[in-house]
SEROLUM-143495 format. One record per residue (C-alpha): x, y, z; residue number from 1; residue in three letters. Coordinates in Angstrom, 2 decimals, m for minus. Example, Ala and Ser with C-alpha at 12.3 -4.5 7.8 and 13.67 -1.06 7.14 Angstrom:
BEGIN
       c1       c2       c3  num  residuo
    12.30    m4.50     7.80    1      ALA
    13.67    m1.06     7.14    2      SER
//
This chain:
BEGIN
       c1       c2       c3  num  residuo
    m0.01     0.02     0.01    1      MET
     1.11     3.55    m0.72    2      ARG
     0.40     4.93     2.77    3      HIS
     0.45     2.83     5.93    4      ALA
    m3.12     2.65     7.32    5      PRO
    m3.84     4.37    10.65    6      LYS
    m6.76     2.34    11.64    7      HIS
    m7.06    m1.50    10.91    8      VAL
   m10.00    m3.70    11.68    9      ALA
    m9.20    m7.43    12.38   10      VAL
   m12.00    m9.93    11.94   11      ILE
   m11.61   m12.85    14.41   12      GLY
   m10.01   m13.06    17.87   13      ALA
    m8.65   m16.54    17.43   14      GLY
    m4.90   m17.00    17.54   15      PHE
    m4.35   m15.67    13.98   16      ALA
    m6.31   m12.61    14.65   17      GLY
    m4.57   m12.01    18.00   18      LEU
    m1.23   m12.31    16.42   19      ALA
    m2.35    m9.86    13.70   20      ALA
    m3.74    m7.32    16.11   21      ALA
    m0.55    m7.47    18.38   22      LEU
     1.87    m6.91    15.35   23      ARG
    m0.14    m4.10    14.09   24      LEU
    m0.57    m2.29    17.33   25      ALA
     3.19    m2.83    18.27   26      GLY
     3.91    m1.04    14.97   27      ALA
     1.63     1.95    15.98   28      GLY
    m1.53     1.29    14.18   29      ALA
    m4.93     1.76    15.77   30      GLN
    m6.61    m1.63    15.89   31      VAL
   m10.16    m2.77    16.42   32      THR
   m10.98    m6.61    16.58   33      VAL
   m14.44    m7.90    15.65   34      LEU
   m15.43   m11.25    16.85   35      ASP
   m18.73   m13.23    16.93   36      ALA
   m17.93   m14.96    20.14   37      LEU
   m17.76   m13.45    23.74   38      GLU
   m14.09   m14.12    24.45   39      ARG
   m10.76   m14.66    22.62   40      PRO
    m9.55   m17.95    21.36   41      GLY
   m11.76   m18.79    18.35   42      GLY
   m12.18   m22.62    18.05   43      LYS
   m10.68   m22.99    21.40   44      ALA
   m13.40   m20.72    23.12   45      ALA
   m16.34   m22.85    22.52   46      LEU
   m18.27   m24.66    25.28   47      GLY
   m17.26   m24.56    28.92   48      TYR
   m15.59   m21.34    29.91   49      GLU
   m12.65   m23.00    31.59   50      ASP
   m12.14   m25.60    28.73   51      PHE
   m10.39   m25.50    25.50   52      SER
   m12.50   m26.74    22.79   53      SER
    m9.75   m26.97    20.12   54      GLY
    m6.23   m28.42    20.30   55      PRO
    m5.05   m29.70    23.72   56      THR
    m1.34   m30.02    23.07   57      VAL
     0.93   m27.93    20.87   58      VAL
     3.77   m28.46    18.55   59      THR
     6.49   m26.19    17.22   60      MET
     7.56   m24.82    20.74   61      PRO
     9.98   m22.37    19.06   62      GLN
     7.16   m20.40    17.65   63      ILE
     5.43   m19.87    21.00   64      PHE
     8.79   m18.86    22.76   65      ARG
     9.70   m16.46    19.99   66      THR
     6.36   m14.80    19.83   67      LEU
     6.35   m14.16    23.64   68      HIS
     9.90   m12.71    23.28   69      GLU
     8.63   m10.36    20.58   70      ARG
     5.77    m9.24    22.73   71      LEU
     7.95    m8.91    25.74   72      ALA
     5.93   m11.53    27.61   73      LEU
     7.46   m14.02    30.07   74      PRO
     8.45   m17.28    28.36   75      ALA
     5.59   m19.86    28.18   76      PRO
     5.97   m22.95    30.32   77      ILE
     6.09   m25.99    27.77   78      LEU
     6.56   m29.47    28.90   79      GLU
     7.44   m32.08    26.55   80      ALA
     4.94   m34.96    26.36   81      ALA
     6.53   m38.25    26.91   82      ARG
     5.51   m40.22    25.12   83      PRO
     3.94   m38.09    22.53   84      THR
     0.75   m40.14    22.50   85      THR
    m0.26   m43.59    23.61   86      THR
    m2.02   m45.54    20.78   87      TYR
    m4.35   m48.39    21.63   88      HIS
    m5.20   m51.03    19.09   89      ALA
    m8.60   m52.41    18.92   90      HIS
    m9.21   m55.50    21.12   91      ALA
   m11.96   m58.08    20.87   92      ALA
   m12.10   m58.11    24.68   93      ARG
   m11.34   m55.47    27.40   94      PRO
    m7.83   m55.68    28.70   95      GLY
    m6.50   m57.09    25.64   96      GLU
    m4.75   m55.41    22.62   97      GLY
    m1.53   m53.77    21.76   98      ARG
    m0.39   m50.26    22.71   99      THR
     2.30   m48.20    21.13  100      PHE
     3.78   m45.05    22.86  101      ALA
     6.42   m43.48    20.57  102      PRO
     8.92   m40.87    21.84  103      GLU
     9.87   m37.80    19.87  104      ALA
    13.46   m38.08    18.50  105      LEU
    14.57   m34.59    19.66  106      HIS
    13.14   m35.01    23.00  107      VAL
    14.18   m38.61    23.92  108      ALA
    17.49   m38.22    22.09  109      GLY
    17.29   m41.43    20.33  110      SER
    14.90   m43.91    18.61  111      LEU
    15.58   m46.81    20.98  112      GLU
    12.59   m46.41    23.37  113      PRO
    10.28   m46.29    20.34  114      THR
    11.84   m49.13    18.37  115      LEU
    11.91   m51.45    21.42  116      GLU
     8.02   m51.54    21.11  117      GLN
     7.99   m52.71    17.48  118      LEU
     9.04   m55.87    15.80  119      SER
    12.15   m56.08    13.84  120      ASN
    10.36   m55.27    10.46  121      SER
     8.07   m52.85    11.95  122      GLU
    11.22   m51.03    13.47  123      GLY
    12.89   m50.86    10.06  124      LYS
     9.88   m49.69     8.39  125      ARG
     9.24   m46.99    11.11  126      TYR
    12.92   m45.75    10.83  127      SER
    12.65   m45.54     7.12  128      ALA
     9.30   m43.58     7.22  129      LEU
    10.44   m41.15     9.85  130      LEU
    13.54   m40.33     7.84  131      ALA
    11.43   m39.77     4.84  132      ALA
     9.09   m37.70     6.78  133      SER
    12.01   m35.51     8.05  134      ARG
    13.49   m35.05     4.64  135      GLN
    10.05   m34.13     3.24  136      MET
     9.61   m31.51     6.10  137      TYR
    13.09   m29.97     5.80  138      LEU
    12.64   m29.74     1.94  139      ASP
     9.25   m27.99     2.31  140      ALA
     9.72   m25.78     5.43  141      ALA
    11.80   m22.96     3.70  142      PRO
     9.28   m22.60     1.02  143      THR
     5.90   m23.56     2.54  144      PHE
     6.04   m22.83     6.30  145      LEU
     8.58   m20.16     7.17  146      PHE
     8.45   m17.78     4.21  147      ALA
     5.91   m15.54     2.52  148      PRO
     3.37   m17.28     0.25  149      PRO
     5.50   m18.74    m2.61  150      PRO
     5.72   m17.24    m6.01  151      THR
     5.23   m19.31    m9.18  152      GLN
     9.04   m19.18    m9.53  153      ALA
     9.57   m20.52    m6.02  154      ARG
     7.04   m23.35    m6.61  155      LEU
     8.78   m24.30    m9.85  156      ALA
    12.20   m24.33    m8.14  157      ARG
    10.88   m26.61    m5.33  158      TYR
     9.06   m28.83    m7.52  159      ALA
    12.26   m29.38    m9.77  160      LEU
    14.59   m29.94    m6.98  161      THR
    13.33   m31.08    m3.45  162      ARG
     9.81   m31.81    m4.57  163      GLY
    10.93   m34.87    m6.34  164      VAL
    11.58   m36.34    m2.96  165      ARG
     8.00   m35.88    m1.91  166      ALA
     6.63   m38.69    m4.10  167      ALA
     4.53   m36.58    m6.32  168      PRO
     1.52   m38.48    m7.90  169      GLY
     1.61   m41.11    m4.94  170      THR
    m1.16   m41.25    m2.37  171      THR
    m0.22   m41.14     1.28  172      LEU
    m2.14   m44.38     1.93  173      ALA
     0.08   m46.18    m0.56  174      ARG
     3.35   m44.40     0.60  175      TYR
     3.02   m45.34     4.32  176      VAL
     1.81   m49.01     3.98  177      ARG
     3.17   m50.61     7.08  178      SER
     0.60   m53.40     8.07  179      GLY
    m2.55   m53.39     9.83  180      PRO
    m1.36   m51.82    13.13  181      PHE
     1.14   m49.11    11.89  182      MET
    m0.64   m47.95     8.68  183      THR
    m3.33   m46.13    10.52  184      PRO
    m0.74   m44.53    12.75  185      PHE
     0.99   m42.99     9.78  186      TRP
    m2.17   m42.02     7.94  187      LEU
    m3.74   m40.14    10.86  188      ARG
    m1.13   m37.26    10.72  189      PHE
    m2.93   m36.14     7.55  190      ALA
    m6.09   m35.29     9.63  191      THR
    m4.04   m32.40    11.27  192      TYR
    m4.86   m30.52     8.10  193      LEU
    m8.40   m31.81     7.74  194      GLY
    m7.58   m34.44     5.30  195      ALA
    m9.20   m37.62     4.55  196      ASP
    m6.08   m39.78     4.77  197      PRO
    m7.20   m41.98     1.94  198      TYR
    m7.47   m39.19    m0.43  199      ARG
    m4.37   m37.19     0.82  200      ALA
    m1.10   m36.92    m1.27  201      PRO
     2.08   m38.42     0.02  202      ALA
     3.62   m35.01     0.59  203      VAL
     1.45   m34.60     3.82  204      LEU
     3.61   m37.33     5.38  205      HIS
     6.00   m34.37     6.36  206      ASN
     3.45   m33.58     9.18  207      ILE
     4.58   m36.66    10.96  208      ALA
     8.09   m35.29    11.50  209      TRP
     6.68   m32.20    13.51  210      VAL
     5.30   m34.50    16.13  211      GLU
     7.70   m37.60    16.06  212      LEU
    10.74   m35.52    15.35  213      GLY
    10.39   m32.19    17.35  214      TYR
     7.72   m33.37    19.82  215      GLY
     4.36   m32.66    21.40  216      VAL
     4.22   m30.10    24.21  217      TRP
     1.73   m29.39    27.17  218      HIS
     1.40   m25.62    27.42  219      LEU
     0.81   m24.81    31.16  220      GLN
    m2.71   m23.31    31.47  221      GLY
    m3.67   m24.59    28.10  222      GLY
    m4.59   m22.72    25.01  223      LEU
    m7.25   m20.65    26.61  224      LEU
    m4.56   m19.25    28.98  225      ALA
    m2.50   m18.36    26.09  226      LEU
    m5.43   m16.48    24.42  227      ALA
    m5.97   m14.55    27.55  228      GLU
    m2.31   m13.76    27.79  229      ARG
    m2.24   m12.46    24.24  230      LEU
    m5.57   m10.69    24.70  231      TYR
    m4.15    m8.96    27.77  232      GLY
    m1.06    m7.82    25.93  233      ARG
    m3.16    m6.44    23.12  234      ALA
    m5.20    m4.34    25.56  235      LEU
    m2.01    m2.98    26.98  236      GLU
    m1.18    m1.84    23.47  237      LEU
    m4.57    m0.19    23.01  238      GLY
    m6.28    m2.67    20.87  239      VAL
   m10.04    m2.32    21.00  240      ARG
   m12.27    m5.59    21.06  241      PHE
   m15.77    m5.75    19.93  242      GLU
   m17.20    m9.17    21.02  243      TYR
   m20.61   m10.47    20.14  244      GLY
   m20.20    m8.76    16.71  245      THR
   m20.79   m11.11    13.67  246      ARG
   m19.71    m9.67    10.30  247      VAL
   m22.53   m10.05     7.72  248      ARG
   m21.08    m8.07     4.71  249      GLN
   m17.83    m6.26     3.70  250      LEU
   m18.56    m3.00     1.83  251      ILE
   m16.27    m2.69    m1.23  252      VAL
   m15.72     0.31    m3.44  253      HIS
   m13.03     1.12    m5.88  254      GLY
   m11.24    m2.01    m5.07  255      GLY
   m11.10    m1.33    m1.35  256      ARG
   m12.98    m2.42     1.71  257      VAL
   m14.59     0.69     3.35  258      LEU
   m16.42    m0.98     6.22  259      GLY
   m18.39    m3.97     7.45  260      ALA
   m22.13    m4.57     8.27  261      HIS
   m22.32    m6.55    11.53  262      THR
   m25.00    m7.68    13.86  263      ASP
   m23.83    m4.64    16.18  264      ALA
   m23.81    m1.93    13.58  265      GLY
   m21.45    m0.70    10.75  266      ALA
   m17.73    m0.39    11.28  267      PHE
   m15.18     1.57     9.12  268      ALA
   m11.48     1.20     8.84  269      ALA
    m8.57     2.18     6.52  270      ASP
    m7.44    m1.57     6.19  271      ALA
    m8.63    m4.95     7.14  272      TRP
    m7.34    m8.22     8.22  273      VAL
    m9.80   m11.20     8.02  274      SER
    m8.72   m14.05    10.38  275      ALA
   m11.88   m15.95     9.64  276      ALA
   m12.26   m18.90     7.31  277      ASP
   m11.28   m17.84     3.93  278      ARG
   m14.73   m19.10     2.46  279      ALA
   m16.47   m16.72     4.97  280      LEU
   m14.31   m13.77     3.94  281      THR
   m15.26   m14.35     0.14  282      LEU
   m18.88   m14.60     0.96  283      GLY
   m18.83   m11.27     2.71  284      TRP
   m17.07    m9.73    m0.33  285      LEU
   m19.73   m11.22    m2.55  286      GLY
   m17.42   m13.56    m4.11  287      LEU
   m17.51   m17.35    m4.37  288      ASN
   m14.86   m19.87    m3.59  289      GLU
   m13.83   m22.39    m6.34  290      LYS
   m15.82   m25.62    m5.62  291      PRO
   m13.69   m27.99    m3.59  292      ALA
   m14.42   m30.44    m0.80  293      PRO
   m14.25   m29.17     2.70  294      ARG
   m11.91   m30.70     5.22  295      GLY
   m13.10   m32.70     8.24  296      VAL
   m15.03   m31.23    11.19  297      SER
   m15.10   m32.71    14.63  298      GLY
   m17.46   m33.98    17.43  299      PHE
   m16.06   m33.31    20.79  300      ALA
   m17.05   m34.02    24.48  301      LEU
   m15.66   m31.83    27.24  302      GLN
   m15.62   m34.03    30.43  303      LEU
   m15.35   m33.01    33.98  304      ARG
   m13.76   m35.79    36.09  305      LEU
   m14.19   m36.63    39.80  306      LYS
   m10.58   m37.24    40.06  307      GLU
    m7.22   m35.85    38.92  308      ASP
    m5.41   m37.44    35.92  309      ARG
    m1.91   m36.32    34.86  310      PRO
    m1.65   m34.81    31.42  311      PRO
    m1.65   m37.40    28.77  312      ALA
    m2.90   m37.98    25.19  313      HIS
    m4.39   m41.21    24.05  314      HIS
    m5.67   m42.51    20.80  315      ILE
    m8.02   m45.60    20.57  316      PHE
    m8.15   m47.14    17.06  317      TRP
   m11.57   m48.53    15.77  318      PRO
   m12.02   m52.12    14.63  319      ALA
   m11.61   m50.91    10.86  320      GLN
   m10.05   m47.43    10.37  321      TYR
   m11.03   m47.33     6.69  322      ALA
   m14.67   m47.78     7.59  323      ARG
   m14.51   m44.67     9.64  324      GLU
   m13.65   m42.57     6.63  325      TRP
   m16.27   m44.33     4.58  326      GLN
   m18.91   m43.03     6.85  327      ASP
   m17.56   m39.59     6.84  328      ILE
   m17.38   m39.62     3.03  329      ARG
   m21.12   m40.59     3.13  330      ALA
   m21.83   m37.46     5.26  331      GLY
   m22.48   m39.68     8.29  332      GLU
   m21.08   m39.65    11.82  333      LEU
   m18.92   m42.66    12.20  334      PRO
   m20.44   m45.34    14.29  335      ARG
   m17.01   m46.69    15.37  336      ASP
   m14.57   m43.87    15.17  337      PRO
   m11.02   m43.14    16.21  338      THR
   m11.26   m41.72    19.76  339      LEU
    m8.80   m38.93    20.63  340      TYR
    m8.58   m38.42    24.48  341      LEU
    m6.68   m35.66    26.30  342      HIS
    m6.36   m35.77    30.03  343      LEU
    m5.38   m32.85    32.25  344      ASP
    m6.30   m32.88    35.84  345      GLY
   m10.05   m32.95    36.43  346      GLN
   m10.69   m32.14    32.75  347      ARG
   m10.72   m34.30    29.75  348      ALA
   m11.46   m33.75    26.13  349      PHE
   m12.65   m36.38    23.68  350      LEU
   m12.62   m35.77    20.08  351      LEU
   m13.60   m37.65    16.84  352      VAL
   m13.56   m36.82    13.18  353      ASN
   m16.92   m35.83    11.70  354      ALA
   m18.22   m34.49     8.17  355      PRO
   m18.45   m30.80     7.81  356      PRO
   m22.31   m30.92     7.96  357      LYS
   m23.68   m28.45    10.67  358      PRO
   m27.26   m29.95    10.54  359      GLY
   m26.04   m33.50    10.95  360      LEU
   m26.98   m34.30    14.55  361      GLU
   m30.42   m33.80    15.78  362      ASP
   m29.62   m34.81    19.16  363      ASP
   m25.85   m34.14    19.92  364      PRO
   m26.13   m35.77    23.47  365      ARG
   m27.27   m39.04    21.83  366      GLN
   m24.18   m39.37    19.71  367      TYR
   m22.14   m38.09    22.60  368      GLY
   m23.46   m40.92    24.84  369      ALA
   m22.54   m43.44    22.24  370      LEU
   m18.93   m42.22    22.19  371      LEU
   m18.88   m42.25    26.00  372      LEU
   m19.88   m45.93    26.00  373      ARG
   m17.18   m46.60    23.62  374      GLN
   m14.60   m44.91    25.65  375      LEU
   m15.66   m46.31    29.00  376      GLN
   m15.28   m49.87    27.49  377      GLU
   m11.57   m49.17    26.75  378      ARG
   m10.61   m46.58    29.18  379      PHE
   m12.94   m46.01    32.30  380      PRO
   m13.21   m42.57    33.70  381      LEU
   m15.23   m41.25    36.61  382      ASP
   m17.21   m38.54    34.93  383      ILE
   m19.03   m35.97    36.75  384      GLU
   m20.46   m34.00    33.70  385      GLU
   m20.07   m33.56    30.09  386      TRP
   m20.92   m31.29    27.22  387      LEU
   m21.05   m32.23    23.50  388      PRO
   m19.82   m29.88    20.64  389      LEU
   m20.61   m30.88    17.13  390      GLY
   m20.14   m29.56    13.65  391      PRO
   m22.82   m27.02    14.21  392      ALA
   m20.88   m25.56    17.00  393      ASP
   m17.68   m25.43    15.01  394      TYR
   m19.71   m23.99    12.17  395      ALA
   m19.92   m20.78    14.47  396      ARG
   m16.22   m20.11    13.64  397      VAL
   m15.76   m21.92    10.34  398      SER
   m17.62   m22.53     7.02  399      GLN
   m19.74   m25.68     7.43  400      GLY
   m17.73   m26.57    10.71  401      GLY
   m14.70   m27.68     8.73  402      ALA
   m11.76   m26.99    11.04  403      LEU
    m9.10   m26.37     8.43  404      TYR
   m11.03   m25.03     5.34  405      GLY
   m10.90   m26.88     2.18  406      ARG
    m9.59   m30.36     2.17  407      ALA
    m5.76   m30.83     1.15  408      PRO
    m6.46   m33.62    m1.28  409      HIS
    m4.14   m33.80    m4.38  410      GLY
    m1.00   m31.83    m4.89  411      LEU
    m2.93   m28.73    m5.84  412      SER
    m5.38   m29.05    m2.83  413      GLY
    m2.28   m29.18    m0.33  414      SER
    m1.24   m25.78    m1.43  415      LEU
    m2.78   m23.11     0.85  416      ARG
    m3.96   m19.88    m0.64  417      PRO
    m1.89   m16.72    m0.11  418      GLY
    m2.90   m13.55     1.87  419      TRP
    m4.51   m11.46    m0.81  420      THR
    m7.92   m11.57    m2.18  421      LEU
    m9.26   m10.32    m5.49  422      PRO
   m11.06    m6.98    m5.59  423      HIS
    m9.89    m5.86    m2.13  424      ALA
    m6.36    m4.45    m2.04  425      ARG
    m6.55    m3.11     1.47  426      ASN
    m7.56    m6.43     2.99  427      LEU
    m5.40    m9.48     3.85  428      VAL
    m6.57   m12.91     4.67  429      GLN
    m4.72   m14.80     7.47  430      VAL
    m5.30   m17.91     9.65  431      GLY
    m5.46   m21.69     9.27  432      GLY
    m7.32   m21.77     5.91  433      THR
    m4.50   m20.05     4.08  434      VAL
    m0.69   m19.91     4.03  435      HIS
     1.19   m21.60     5.73  436      PRO
    m1.63   m23.84     7.09  437      GLY
    m3.64   m25.01    10.03  438      GLY
    m2.75   m25.50    13.72  439      GLY
    m2.13   m22.79    16.35  440      VAL
     1.61   m22.19    15.63  441      PRO
     1.15   m21.84    11.94  442      LEU
    m2.07   m19.60    12.37  443      SER
    m0.15   m17.19    14.57  444      MET
     2.69   m17.08    12.02  445      LEU
     0.01   m16.40     9.33  446      SER
    m1.56   m13.53    11.48  447      GLY
     1.64   m12.00    12.50  448      TRP
     3.18   m11.89     8.82  449      ASN
    m0.01   m11.33     6.79  450      GLY
    m1.10    m8.35     8.82  451      ALA
     2.61    m7.00     8.76  452      GLY
     2.34    m6.71     4.95  453      THR
    m0.22    m3.88     5.47  454      LEU
     2.32    m1.87     7.17  455      LEU
     5.20    m3.02     4.99  456      GLY
     6.85    m4.87     7.78  457      LEU
     9.52    m7.48     7.06  458      PRO
     8.81   m11.10     7.13  459      TYR
     9.51   m12.72    10.61  460      ASP
     9.61   m16.41    10.79  461      ASP
     9.16   m16.37    14.65  462      LEU
    12.25   m18.72    15.03  463      GLY
    10.56   m21.37    13.12  464      GLY
    13.78   m22.67    11.55  465      LEU
    15.53   m22.55    15.05  466      ASP
    15.35   m26.39    15.89  467      VAL
    17.51   m29.12    17.10  468      PRO
    19.95   m30.44    14.54  469      GLY
    21.11   m34.10    14.00  470      VAL
    22.00   m35.64    17.28  471      GLY
    20.58   m32.72    19.25  472      GLU
    17.78   m32.37    21.85  473      THR
    15.63   m29.32    22.74  474      TRP
    17.76   m26.98    25.10  475      GLY
//
């Protein structure tokens, strides 16, 4: 832009919106944040006030530490999860069945504690696929994660050099075949971007390295505490928040957004940042997104427990992993889904994959009760009360309840759109549905840098490439 805007409006107080507001305010802009919810946190702020309804653990600890440093906040307290997750195979009878609890390489310092749990052939395959995932990640990160949205020239350079190691034209399901127990283990990482793992490209295998190489981390206080910390710093910098303010339309004239019609009235600003789902932003502009399948949604239960449980993350496989995805493709809630369980004191969070159909469940508690019965058969908990959250709840903060926007299927689908939108040169789009991708650390990176372009600020990778090298562990 020719002149730096004085007043910028940010749509959305999730982690991308908070990061955007903080960078803008820190550079001297007047900032107003509009959000349809009543508190910060986006998808993590649904349901019980003291629960996170989104991610329960985090990856990429360097992003969190560097962001706090940029904001002059005390360093976040992050504790590596050991193991990363405990996986429970389906068993014909309670008490039977196999478990697998891998350690992250740069936390444990070696693969030995992980390989000891596998057969010789499984261990060789695990080592090979982990090495392949690491190579894919290192190849992709400088172009697709820790840099501005790639130009056509940079895409071509990647495709002709490092991209050939990402098995173009190969599906993830074919690439990671490892037998009945380990194949679902490798496939599930694609769901972190909302993909149907049986329709995902092999390049999404790079996601596994983030968790199995660099680790999974418990953030003290959880993500809601992080949202409150960022919100408090934004208030100190003079950011104004308008909660309960749902945008209905963006007013465009001469290729610029002049204002927004909301449920709370009209708002005007010199420039705009949308941290909402990109599909919602296009709708507010009167534009249509190109037809593409939406990524998965979720069905979650927030559980209050009668006894304390130490922080832990468990995954319980169904009898047939492929059938779960057949149900989701058919637009149905899976009857025997993979159960994702997070424990933390007297709170627990249970999540399953679901199709992005907000009107799917007539009675959320009925499906929630089914999930609870399945969980109690495999991992009994003393539950005091619980609250279901379905695709209709997640649709309050995303188009159709899809947690990561469009599905990353095929090579073109795995590319995230950039920060600019047609017909609105004073608006940037940030968040998990655009570059560099979904998940809290990448969403914050998107918000921080996408908003920075409005003021001509330099790109800042927030320490994303500052990771342990070969043979090193986190300091």
